[in-house]
Steps between C-alpha positions, in 0.01 A plus 500: 500500500875434496491209255876446490516468881204260499664281235831508688338390827291230329808349333698514825203348683475207260874431522492511880179294487683225312751493787215484752355215298806277520529559875127429534560169324732412788214554745281274289773241454551453874127512572415240235775267618450527876180705561712760684503876437859617541491830689880518485498546121592867528800412715625260232482794259704712742757228573564454128553875457741525795702191402544621142594849621751350745665290227518791256577790734713333768665211314528704177365216288365599158122516511464227240701271731354611833141475378511126411693427822226680691234284332686181590527617861127577509411157362706341779339729758152405382579130536658550844199697628261231377702208635606644835204719594193380312548128439461411871157668484361264236168370631455790740203742465544750216475793742814374675697510176362844412611633839847357439526690169400819683770424758752448217402839359567675831825307555638583155402867535689531828800301373538705183477831688766376742735384222450771237357791698190706432630747242441467126803371310519569125628236261823576317432602141409188305375634169669763286178702510232492769213563257434426135252656261238265356250654257562838655459377858775492763520155660737386774758258358452275804126483425572390144729231638226390739245492216724271296568275799129497591408380152768231517375390844138484381597287199720288727215446746263398219749249358602373845147422615383352168793288389759439774477201733541711814248752372243227453585370847438846644163521324407159637605603851295819473196294399529241780807438713398152614420380149827645367698326772327169426614538137864532605530879507734632770284765664796619709704566184206684345468724806873573502506579128199731527672703773827509302324632188308752710820631660681532166220690325452724805872583494472601137226747592705634790805562282292689241344724765841551659653605168229763452457647848781356717485224760327558833236338717232659279584251224310239701178691432501337156372189676216706648415656162495158336238366742213697337615362163473146636150560640379674184629224273410209725715327759502170308564626147844554345342684205287701742811603694662633184190688387439623855850645506440683171166633627654630823796653317268675255276615785800651680598690186147637451470584871827693489382696194157597632642576844764730353276668243162529672459361852811595694461234770871419490469130590244363253766284333550321833139435591342444156613132473342421837172662397507278191567199723203586726270544200603163355448332839148645517405409143699183434671374819701233316656750260458539125650159422473328838315173554197500724519219754180300540475301824241242597335565835 
């Protein structure tokens, strides 16, 4: 057994899994606030990557200037999408809102291909070295940056929901929108903020993927990969989303190792997360940390 390769892929998988986890938290955040699954999450990842690339490559802004500007733009975009597209659907059946998010996904895909083309565009060099050696393992510098930012985001989420006024308002809205509104919570502001946070964190993931492998339409597949993490962890659990992301990232690393060393399927890394999702749905449909809904009949 190639132990060094296994350790390398496990470490990479856990780092990527942390990135999956923070994007999965965006799924959970929107679902808890509005009971809507955002199927355009992957497109938010892609938009963030393209906007940052455009600022850095075309406008020649330093990355450490273009990156924050990109995040501000994405926050504004998230609010605009919620206010203009989704707010008029408040009170409509959930399936109507879900179909709108699917429509947004298709619209953004077509728009981005029209504006930026279909070819992969590499980021200008941001770091002095593309990889660094950690305990004898080669790790992408962008992945280390994403790990640090993921940890900061997780701590920020924990503090935000436990201590901040708006965080408590979002928790109240997730529990019961009508009760929260009767207590003076602006549900519309909560919805807008949840979409803004989701767009910002998704952009962060898109930039990291773009730094490693270039920016193209395939970056949006991060949103697809994150969906199994959400299901595994539980659609209503922030902690579950984070752990689900780590599980899926680790599973991808192990799948890549066994596929390369023993099986030779060639695509096990792509399908393994969805097998895990199916198994969890069969054994525990609400996910590892999800809440089982009990309804009176």
